[in-house]
N, C-alpha and C positions, 0 to 999 in steps of 0.2 A: 578579553585577550584567551586565548587558549592556554592551558596550563603545559607544564612541563611533562606530565606523566607519571612524576616521582611522588610517590605517596609519602607522608611522613605517618609516625604512630602504628598503632593493631591496625591490621589488614585482615580483610575478606580471603581466603587463601586462594578463593578463585581469581581475585583481581590482583594478588599478588603472583600468582602463576603466571599472570597474561604480559605482567612486567617482566618476569624471567622469561619466557619466551621471546620477548622482544629481543633481549640481551643476546639469547643465544641464535637468534638470526642475525643479529648485527655482528657477531664474533665468525661467524659461519658464512655469512653473504650468501644465505639463504632468500632474500627476496631477488636477488640479481640471477642466482641458480634458477630459478625457478623460471624467471623471464626467459631466462635462454633455453629453457627443456623444449625438447623438441625441434630444434633448429636443424634444419635438412629435411624434416618430414612435411606431413600434410599442414597445410596454411588452415588456421581458424582466424576469422580476420575482422579483430574487434575496432571499433572507433570509440574513443573516450569523448563525451562532451564536454566542452572546455568551458569551466567556472571562470568568474572573474575574480581576480585575488583581490580585491580592492576592500574586503571587509571578511572577518574570518567566518570560517563555515559554520552552520548549523546542525541542528541535529536531523533536519529534514534532507542534507545533503547526504547524510550516513544511507540514508535508505536506498537510494538509487545506486550510489557505489557498491552499497552490499550486493543487491540484484546483477549488478556488473559482475562483482568477484565471482559469485557463484557460479555463474555460466563460463566464465573463463578459468578458473581453477578447475572444472570438471574437464574442459576440454583439454586443457595443459596435460591433466593426469590420466588423460585417456591416448596423450602421446602426439597430440597435436602441437603445432608450433603456434603459440600465439603471441603475436606483438602486441604491448600494451603501452604505445605511449599515451604520454600524460599531454594534454592541452591547457593553454591559456587562453580565455579571451581578453584581448586587451580595451578595445575602442569601445565609442559609442556613449550613447545619455549614461547609462549607470556609472561610468567613470567621472564623467563631465559633471555630472550632479553633484559627485562627492566631493570633487576638487571644488565647485562652487561654494559648498557649505563650508569647507575648508577655509576658502578666501572671504568667506563674507558676502560673495557675489549673487545677484540675484537676477540679471537679464544679459542677454546678449551685449548692450550696450556697454554694461560694465566690463566685460571681458575683452572687448576690442579696445576700451580705455585701458584695461592691465596690460594688456600685449598678447595678440593671438599665440607669437611664438613662446612667449614665458609661460602661458596659460598651458599651451601643449607638451611644453617641458614638464609643468606638475602634472600633467596628466600620466606622462611616462612614468613618473616617480610612484605615482599613486598606483598604480597598477599593482605593483609587488608588494605595498604595504605590508600585506597578509600573508606573501608567499609562503614565509617559515611556518606560519600557522597553519595552512592547508598542508604542507609536507608533513608535519607534525600529527596531524589527525589521521591523514593517507595511513602512515606508517600505525599509528596507535590503535586503529581499529581494524588493522590487518587488510587492507586493500592493497594488492601487491599490482604496482604502476610503475611505469619507466618515467622517474621525473628527472633524470639526469640528462634525459635526451627529449624535451616536451617539444611540442610545436606553439607557437607563439604569433598569436594573429597580427601582432604589429611589427613581426621581423620582417626586414625587408624582401627576402627571398617569398615569404608566404605571400604578402601583398604583391610581389610580381606575378604570382601564380592568379591571384585573383584578376589583375590586368589582363592578364592573358585570356582567362574566361571572359571578361565583360567585353573584350575584343571579339571573342568569339562570336558573342551573341550580336554585338555590332554588325559582323558581317554576314550573320543571317538574318538580318533585318528586325531583332527582335527588341532591339533600344531604340526608344524613341523620347521625343520632349514633346511637353502640351502644356497648354494653359487649362488646367481644369479643377473640379471641385476635389480637395484631397481633404482626409481627416488631418487636423493640425494642432498641434499642442502649442496654445498661446505660451505658455511657462517656459518652455523650451524652444521655442519659436523655429518650428523645422514640421515638414508634414511627415507621417506613420503611412505605414504599409497597412492594409487590410489585415495580414494575420497579426500585427503588433496589435493593432485595435479590438483583435477579437480577444483579446487576453485582458481586457481592461472595462468589461463591459460590469454595471451595475445598476440594479433597481433603485430608482429614487421617485419620491412626490413631490412635484411642483406645478403651481399655478398654470392652469389652461385658460384660455381666454377664448371666449365669441367676442368678435370683432365689427363693427357695422362701417362700411364704406358707402359713402353716399354717392347714388349714381347722378352723374352729372346732368344739371337742366332738370332735375327733379326736387320738389322741396322737401320731400319727406319720404323717400325711398332708398333703400341700404341694400347692397349685397352684404350677407351674413357670412362670416367665413372664422374659421377656429385655428390656433394654434397653439404648439406649447413651448414656443420659442419667442415671446413677445418682442425680443431685443431685434429680430430679423425684420421687425416690421418698418424698422427706419430705413431700409433699403428694397422696401417692397416697390415693384415695377408693373405687375399684373394680377389678374386673379384668374384661375382655371378652373373650368367646368369640363363634366363630362357630355359630348354631344349628344350622347343616346340615352342619358337619363331625363326624367320629367321633372321639373323646377315648379315650385308655385311662389306667386305673390300673394303675402296673407296680411292680415292686419293685426297687431298686436300692441295692446295699449296706446293706441292714437298714431303710431307709425306703422309703416308699409315693410316687410322684411322679404326677401327671395333668398330661398334655400330650397334643397332639394325636396322632394315630394316623400321620397324613402327615408330621410332624417325629419321629418315635422316632429313625430312623436316622441323621439329621443330628446330632440333641443328644447321644443315647448311645450311638451307634456300633453295630456288628452284633452284640454280644454284651455281658453283662454286666448284663441285666434280665430281669425275667418280667413277663408281660402277666399281671394279675390279671382284669381284666375290661374290656369297650369298651361304650362308650354315647353317646348323641348330646349335642350341645354344648348341644340346648335344654333336657335335663335338669338342667343346673348352676343356670339360672337362679333367682338370688335367696340361693343357697348362701353363707354368711357365712363370712369368714375373720377371722384375727387382723391388725390392723392392723402393719405393719413397725415406724412409729414413731406417736405418739400425743402428740406436740407441743400439738395442740388437739383435746380431747373432741369429737367429732362424732356420737357415738352411734348411733343405729339409723339414722341418713340415709346412711351411707357404707359400705364396706367389706363389699361383697357382689357376687356376679358377675352380668354385665350382658351383653345380647345385641347383637351389632352385626355386620352383613355386613361391614363394612371391614376384620373379621380376615381375614389370609390365610396362606396355608401358604408363602411366599415365603421368609421369614426367621424367626428366632425359635423360639416353641415351640406356636404357635395358640392363645397365651393373652395379652394385651395388657393392661399395668400402663397405669391411667386416672389422669390428673392434669389435670381441666377447667382450669387456671390457666395451663397452659402447651402445651396442644397443642388445634388448631384441630378435629380429630376428636373429641377427648375434652371438648373445649367443648359441641360440638354434641349429642352421645351424651348428656350431662351434662343436658343439658336434658331431654331424652326421660324420662330415670328422676330429674330433680329432683336431681342430686346438688350436694352444696357445692360451690364453688369456693375452694378452701382455698390461698389466697395467702399463704404463709409468706416471700418473697421481696421485698425493697424496690425501690425506683425504682434502685438503684445495682447491682444485680444481686447482693445481698449476703443472707445469711439474718436473718430478724428477731431479736429478742433471745428469741421463743419457742424456737428452734431451739437452745437453750441449747450443745448441744457445740460447734456452727461458727457461732455469733452472728457478725454482723459480716464472714463471710469470704465470698467472691465464691465463688457457687455451683459454677463450674466447677472452681477450686481444692478445695474439698470432695470432689470426686469420690471422689480415691484414700481417702480419710480414712472417708467413707460405706462404701467396699468392703471398708475393711480392718474395719471396724465389725460389717459383716452377716457376715464370715468368722469373727468371734469370737464372735458369736452364733448360728452353726451355719446361717445362712440364706442363704450364699452357695454355689450348685453348683459354679460354674465360672466364670473369666474367659476371655474370647475377645479377641484385637486383632482391631479392624473398622476398615477403610477406607471411608469414606464421603463424599459431599458435604455441607460444612456452611456456612451463609451467615455472612460477617463484615461489620463496617459498612464502606458503600464510600468512607465518609470518612477514618475514625480507625483501622478494622483491628479493633476488637475484637468477638470473638465474640457474635452476637445471640442473642437468648431469643425464644420464643415466649410471650407474655406476656400476662394478662387485664387490659386497659385501655379505660376510656372513651375513644373517639377518634371524629372526624366522617370521612364517607366520602361518596367520589361513586360513584352507582350503574352504574360501568363495565359491571358484568356483564348488566344489561339492555340496553346498548347495543352487546352482541357483533354481532349480525348488521349492524347499521350499520358499526361498524367494519370488518369483512370486505369488505363492499361498498364501504366508500370507498377502502379499500386496492387494492382492483381498478383502480382510476382513476390511481394511480400507477405510475411506469415506474421501477424500480427496476435500478440496476446496482450490483453483477453480479442478474442477474436470479431468481437461486435464493434470493435473501434474502426475495424478496415471499411466496412460500407457504412458505419453510421458517422461518429463525429467526424473522423479525418475524411471518410468518403463524400458525407455530405459536403464539407468544405471545398473538397477538390471539385465537385458538381457547378460550386457556386463561383469558381476562383475568378478573382478580378486580376488586372493588370498590376503589378508589384509598383508601388512606388519606390523608387529604389533610390533617390536624392535625398540628402537633408542638409539643411541650411544650418549645420554646425560646424565643428572645428577638428574633434580629436575623433579621425577615422581613415577608413581607406580612401584618399582623393577619387572623385571620378574622373577616369583617365581621358577626358574629351576637351580638345581644344579647338575654339574657333576663331574665325576671321571678321574682320567688319564687313567681309562679302558674302557671308552666309555659309562659308565652307566650313565643314569640319574634320577633324581627324580624330581616331580613336587609336591609344597608343597601347600596345600588348606587351613590351617588355621593356626593362631597362635601356638593351642595347639600341630600341627603337627610337626611344627618348633622346639617349646620348648622340645617335644619329642626325635626329633632326635639328637638334637644339647646338649640337658641337659643345655640348659641356659634360663635365662627368658627374654621374649622378650616384649616390651612395645611400641615400634615403629616399623614401617615398612619400612622407608626409606633407600638409600644408605648408610648413616654412621653406621646405627645399622645393618643391615642384611649382608652388604658386608664383615663385617670379620667374621661370622659366619660361621663355617665350621663343618662337621661332617663326620663320617665313612661309606662308602658307604655300603648300605644294602646288595649289593650283592658280592662286593670284599673285603671289608674292608678298600680301599685306601681313600684318603682325598677327601670329596667333596666340593667344591666351587662353589658359585652363578655364573652364567653367569653374563657378564657387561653390561646388559640392562635394561632401563627403557624400560616403555610400550606407544604406542601412548596415548596422552592425551584424543582423542575423545572416548578409552575403557573406560577411567573414567567416562565421562559424559554418556557415552552410557549404563552404568551398572546402573544408577540413580533408575529406578524401583523396584530395589531389594537391591542394596548396601545403599540407603537412607534411609532403613528399617533394615539394618544389617542382612538381610536372608542371609542364612538359620540358622544363630545362635541365633536370638530371631526374634520375630515379626512373625511367622508363619502364624498365623491366619490373621492378618491385612495384609500381602501379598499377600494373597489367594484374600483378597477381594479388593485390589486395583491394582490386575493386570489382564488383562493388562489395561494400563490408557484409559479412555473414551477421555481425550481432550490433545494436546500442540498445540502449535503457535510457529512459529518462522519465520523468512526472508526464502527467496527461497534459498539462498547459504545455507541453512542447508540440503538441498536433497543430498548434498556430504558432508554434516557435520555430525548435530547431529540426523536428521532424520534416515540416514543411519545407524548409530553405534548404535542407539537405536533397531531397526531392526533387523541388524545383529547378533547382540549379542543374543537378546530374541529369534531368530530363531536358532541360534547354540547352545543356553542352553537348551532353553524351545520348542522349534520349535512351538511358537506362536508370535502374533506380540506384539509389545511392546504397542501399541495405536491404538486407534479405529475410531478417527476423528482427522485430523490436519487440520488448516488454515494455508496455506502457504502465505506468502506475499512477494511481491516484494519488491524491494529495495527503502528506502528512498534515494533521492540524495541530494546533495549540490545545490547550485542556478546553477552550471554549468553543471549540470547532471551527477556528479563524484560520485562514492559510498562514502560514508561516513564511515571513519573508523579511528582509532587510529593512525595507522602508516602512513596513508595520512595528519594527520595535520587537517583535514576539519570538524573535530565534531563539530556541533555546541551545546553550554552551553544550556540545557534547561531552564536554570533559568534565563536567559535572557528573554525568553517566559514567562514563569509562574509570572515574577513580571511585564510586562507590557501588556501581551496580555490575561495570564491567563491560567491554566491548562486546565479547560474546553473547552475554545477556541483551544486549541494545539488538546487535544483529539477529539473534533468534526470536525476540518479541516482535520485529520488522516483518520477519518472512512467515511466522506459524500464525500472527493473530489473524488474518484475513485475507483474502485473496487480494490480487494487485490491483484488481478495479474498484475494490472498495477503500473509502478514507478512512484514516486513523486518526484518533484524537490522542496525542502522546501526553502521557505523563510518567513520572518515574515509577508512580506506584504500578502501573501496568508491567513496566519494565521488570519490576521486581517480582511480581507474580509470574511472569513469564520463566524467570532465573528458578525461583523456588519449583515451578512445574517441570523444569527440564533441565537445566544445567547443574542444578545442586545435586539433582536426582544420578544425571551422569557422573557427575563428581565423586558421590557417595558409592557408587558402584566401582568406579577406578580407586578409591583409597580401600576399599575392601579387599579387592584384588591386590593391592601393593601391601596392604598390611599383613595378610596371611601369607603371601608368597614370600616376603622377606622372612617371618618368623619360619615358616618351612624350607627355606633356602631353595624355592622354586626358581628357574628361570626358564624362559621360552625356549622351547624346544624344535627342533629341525621337525619335519613331516616324518621321516623314519623312527624317529623317536618317540612320538606322542602314542597315547593309546590308540590302537585301531579304532576306526570308526565304530564297527561292528561291536565291537567289546565294550561301547559305551555305554553309560545308563541312558534308557528310554527319554528320560529330561534335557538329556545331553543331545541327544539326536533330534529331539525336537526344537530346541533353541537354535540348534545350526539349519535345521529345516526352514525355520521361520527368518533367520538372518537372510540366507540365499534368497527367498523370496521377496524379502525386502531390497535387496541388492539389485536385484532385476526389477523391481517397480520404480525404485529410486533413480536407476540409470535408464529409464527408459522415459520417466518424467522431465529430467534435466534434459535430456537429449532433444525433447520436444519443448524445452525452454518452460516447463510450466512447474516451477519450482514449489508452489505452496503445498499442493497434495502430497508432495516428495516428504516436506519438512512434518505435515502433520503424521503422516505412516511413520517416521523416524520416532517422533515424541511418542506415539502409541507404543511402538516397540520397546524403545528404552523404558518409559514409564511402568506400561502394563505389563508387558511380557518378562523383559530382562530383568528390572529391580523389582516389581512387585510380585513377581513369579518365580523366576528361576532362581534369581540370587537368593530368596528369601526362603525357598523349599529347600536349598541345596547349603544352607548354612553348615548344618551339623557334619557335612561331608569335607567344609575347609576346617571346621574347628577340631574334627576327631584327633587324636593324638596318632593313631595307626597311618603310616605312608603308605599305602596301597593302591593297589591300581584303579581302586573307585576315588582315592582323593587324587590322583593324578589325572584321571579322566576328568575329574572337573576343573584341575587348574588349566588342563590343556584346553577345555572347552572356553572357558571364560576370557582364556586369553587370545583363541582366535575369535572370539565375539570382539573383545576389544579391540584386536589388532584390523579387522574388517570392518568396526563401526568408526573407528579412528580416520581411517581413508574415505568412508564414505560421508562421514560428514565433515570432511576437512573443507570443502567449499563454503560449508554454511556457518560452523564456527571453528575460528581458525588457530585459537591460541589452547584450548583445553582439548583437543586432538591432538596437538602437536606433544603436549604433554604425556598424553595417554599411548601415543604412539611409541614415545621415547623409552617409555616403561615397558612395552611389549613386543617392539620390534627385536628380530635376529640381529648380530652384529654384522651379518653380510648384507644388511637390506639399506637402503640409503639414510642418509642421517636425519633428514626431515619428511615428515608425511607430507608435507608440499612439494617433495621431489618424488614421492613413492607412485605406483602406478593405483590407478582408481581400481577398486575391487569387481572382478567378475563374479556373477553368478554360477555356483556349481549346482547344475542341475541335478545332480546325481546324489546330493544330499537333500535333496527335497521330497520329502516323506509324506504325500497327503492323507494317507491313511492314518498316521500316527498325528500328524494335523489335528485329522477329524477326532481322534480318541482323546485328544488332549485338551480339545475344546469342548467337548462332552465332560469330562472332568473337571475342567474350570467352571462350568455350568452347575455341577453338581456341589461344587466347593461355594460359589455364589451363593445357591438357594441354601444351603446349610449355615452359612454365615446369617444370612438374613431369618433364617428360623431360630438362631440362638440369640440375635438382636432381638427376637420378639418374645424370647422366653427372658431377657433380661439376665441372663446367667455368664458370669466372665467367661471368656474365652478360655483361661488358664484351669475352668473347672473341667476334666474328662467327664463326659457322658457315656453311654453305654452303647446304643444303638442309633445310628441314621437310616430312616429307610426312603428309597428312591423310587418314584413312580416316573412313568411316560419314558421317553428316550427310546423302547424297543430294544434290538438286538444290541446297539451301540452301547448304552448301559451295561448291559451283560458283559459284554466285550472289554469294558472298562476295568471293572470290578473284577474279572479276572486275569486279570494282567497284573502278576503282584507288585510290580514296580510303582504301577498308577494307583492300585488300591493302597499301598502303604502311605503314598505322597495325600491321598485323600483322607485317610485317618489319620494321618498329622494335622492337615491343614483343619480339619473338622472337629479334632481331640477328642475321637470316639474310639469305642471298643471294635466296633464292627458296622458295614455298612450291608445293607439288605435292598435287594430290590423287589419291588411288589405291584400289585395292581392297586389301584386306586380303591377299587371298591374292598380291597382287604384291610385298608385302613380305617376310611369311614365310617362310622355309624349312622344307618340310616334309622329314622323313626317314622312311623305311619301314625296321623292322625286324622280323625273324620272330617270329610268335606263336607259341614254341614248343607251349604249352598247346592253342590250337586246332589248329594244322597237324600236330602230332606223330602223333594218332590215326591220320591218314589218309596221311600220307608211310611212317612206320614205318621200313622200311629204309633208306630214301632219305634218310632225313632228316639222316645225318651228311654225306652226299656235297653236300645242297643249303645246309649250313650251310658247309662248307668253300667253295664256290663264291661265297656270300653274302659271306666273309670279304674278298673282292679287289674288293668293288664299294664304290660312294660311296653311301650309303643316299638321299641326294637324288636320284642317278640312279636308284634302284631305284623311288622314289616316282614320278619324272617318268614311267618307261616304264609304271607301274602306272595311271597315271592317263590316261595318253593310249591305251594299249592295252588296258587293263583286265586284262590279265594279263601273266604273266613266266614262261620257259619258265627252269627251273634244274634242272641235272643230271637232264633227261629229263622232268621232271616240271613242269606246269602249275600255276602258282600266281596267285591272285586277290587282290584286296587285304582280303578275309575273313582270308586267313593271315597278314595283317601288324598290325603295331601303327604307329600314324603318331602323330610327334612335331612340334610345331611349335617353332621357334626363332628369335629374331631373328639377324641377321646382326650379327657383332663390333661394326661401326662403327655400329650404330642404339642409340637409347635410347626407351623407349616411355614417354608420358605419357597418362592418361585424364582425360576431364571432360566432362559432359552428352552421354554417350553417343558423343563421338568419341574418336579414338585419332590421338594424334599421334608420330612417328616423326621424333627428329634424327642427322641424319649428325653425328656425331662427329669426321670426319675434317678435320684442320687444317693446309693446305697453308701454304706460306711467306709467302702475300700475307697470307690471314686471320691467320697470326701477326703479321705487322707490322703489320695494322688493331688487333688486340688489344692492342699494347704501345702504338701511339699514344694509344689510350683510356684506358691506365692514366697515360701522363704528363698527358693532358688531367686526369683526375681528381685529379693530386697540384699541377697548378697551380693547380687550382680552390680545394685546401684552403689550398694558400700564399695566394691572395687573399684567403681567407677570415680566415686569422690575421692579416693585413696590414688588416683591416677598411676594406678598399677597397670605395669605392662600386661598384653594379654595372654602370654604365657606363664605370667608369675603364679606360683602355687601359693596357699594360704592355709591357716589353721582356722577353724571356727568353733565359737562357743555357743551354745543357745539354750533360753529356757524361757519359759512361760507358762499359760494356761495347759492343762493335762492333754488336751485334744490335741494343741500345735505339738507338745513334745512328744507325743504317741505316733504322732505323722512321721516327725524327723527322726526317729527310732526306725520304725517299720521302712521307711525308706531312704536311710542313710546313703546306700551307695550309688542312688540317683541323684542325692543331694552335692556328694563327692565328687562326682563327675561332672555334673553340670557347670560346678562352680569352680573347678581346678583345686579342689581342696586335699590336702594331706591327712586330716583328722576333723573328727565332726563329734564336740562334746556335748551331750545334751542333758540339761538339766543343770548347768553350772555356768557363772559368768566368766568372764575373762577376756583375753585380747587388747591391744594396743588403739584400737579404733572401736567404737560399741556404740550402738543407737537402739532406741527403743520403738517398736511399731505397734500398730493395733490393724489386724487382718480379720475380717468380718468378724468385729466384734470380741476378737481373742486377743490378748498380750502378747507379745512376743518382745525378747531380748537376744540381739545378734550382737557378738563380738568378733573381730577379725583379727588377725595377726599374720602379718607375711613371715 
């Protein structure tokens, strides 16, 4: 069950804020106002895929709803009117199976015994068992959807529109009845459509068998055939061979077998058989064989060899066993040869009474018994385990059978070209789905098995009379006129008893005993949700086709297909123009989440602990939509720490210091003019506006993932880890000067823009930030505000390039310091920068940027250098190269070199070009040159730059470092005492002499950094004290407010 959303006890402030924002939305009717925003403006036409509310939603439902919400909120904030009607899918097997479990029912016979009307009434009640859970979850995750006026597929008006569409198909000649092979679920007792079958395939391993069929009139000659479904042998009526293949009669172990020449090696191996003769497959046509089983005497109508080009040499023996009752190709070739359809399996998938050994046994369960029976009778050649893909029911999980049944179909195969043409008008994200998974499915599209032999669904509105005449009813009014009865509901208990005289012959017409595929219900949503064509004609024209839908990838065989199939058949137009297709969110084991598997994660666990924003962000930023996601709360927590918590900390930093200084958001005319702001302020505004431009473009193209990645980089790396960090002193300082207000104005503008830019992604934290930084004249909620527009005038490419170089300098400098193992708080004298050309010079000549770099690297100066000025080069004799030339003089040369500094040797060579040793002239070619850093330098590299850090620490630098250590300890103690940020204190300090000397010489610095009124060195005191050890030195600190 879903939680209430109200959490007790200590809470994460981010989660607590979400619940507070929910109360704010309710009190101010924000969701309704957002849904109505843009009325009268241009439409953005969204269609909600309807869930079934007979079970609570799982975390996998949050994924698609978050992606829908992003695009919808973005368009609404851009000024579009975005109707967001909710929807509920009510009919079909999902609901029936749920009710069967509740009632303890396991078959259609039990339903009939219980009473169809009572069963349907239970289904009606079951549909909305968890509607409150769905509604609460929708609100808690921040998904703005109109749930007050949803479309409901079991509503009479909705069903009437479906009937209208079916009559349209009838009039177009697209609806027909046929006795045909259909995928059939024996558990549910109904055929399924090809797109439903496509959702339930699994790889399984089961026995396949090579079976011997004795040739009639021959003592020891057999046709050898192969099958993966032993149970279908009971209904075998023929064997098929390819007329163009060559076949062989071979002797194996004292018996003769017939099989294709091209399969001899694969079936019989390299040895152990003798070929007696070979012949064409066509020569075997009509050759009779003895039936394996004779549960029904078929006489001369069956059990002979037929020809079929569908027989291949890819698997088996080149001889295919034919059972027209259980295979599509078998059924079709059976028509050509007038073969009987030997149906010995009932609707429950059990053998009928005639199959005495296995009567009332489920056919798949009978496989091992049939195999053993064939073995006992000497008709089994071999058994081989075979791994293949097999279809299972998409709802109940039972293995499907291909079964000859009467059914109603839609002629989708005749609309193949129209489907492909309409698919070309759709923008698919990711694009490869268009001509891949979805396009390929359309190329092979089969007629839609529309009818279902079930109870809870939209009845197929076809009435027929004994004379063979049929009427397809397209409206309530038409049915009332034909029957003379008032009709107020269209479900089976109401419409099944309705009869009327046949308009052609006067005989009584009764409705055919079928309901329709539930996917037809949801696929009719574009028009049925508006009760078109009976009303809302203009609104339908405005909203068709829809601009946007989004669901998981399995809907390429479900809703995505049914929408396109129906709109193509009825209107010859696509139902939607843009679709984001999401790969599945899996459980932590990589299994698909579904109610039937019982591995659905309760999203309320995540809401209560990590928060809805964290969940939304994890789903959006972790990977592109076309990659599956393994879900765990640990991963959500990591995403939260990486982004949500960082953004929250920036917000709390702004709020804390703006409250201390009494700063309030100011209008444009009151703010510090842009040109008078610090370079780092102008830089962050430039980066922000470039981000706004990029994110808006990406969302306009339905490409949310790179937009989310870009936002995370900006917030984490540029805003938090750079802008806020390097500007802390501007907010901390006591002076309320223009520089300080410039920092406040800039951070307020960044947060204001970010809150609106991010609002479609994370809906609660942005609401909190917006309420803190908005002007009184602006809309009350971020979700009622306009989406930000990029200000091209604030984009400064040159400044961005300079700042990028500065960031590389700092990054390389930090790497060098890490290599030195010297703490960041310890000041050093010089950092040398090599590489980068004029841009480095430009950065280091800019006083503002240089000041930032000095502070970040904690050095006194930064100097640009050429690498050769830094590195020491040593020249040593290369004996391998110089030896052959020097020969006898080699020893003397080496002895002379031993007394020389290798660096001096290099200097001479580089300046003179040669050096005289032991009377021999040597050049650079005779030496090996090694480069080495001076011992006092450490190297760091980043972005093509090298920074060399001078690690020599003199007495003055040492004292500064100790002073910084003292400041850090005092700040920790202030935090221990829970002092307000602006509280002043008194400090007492004593310790080792070196520590006290540092405190005395840098007392002004310590006082300023710690907001201290006094510092007493050499004495103890204070209401709170603590002893520390700093670099092996003892330190006592006492504090008093």
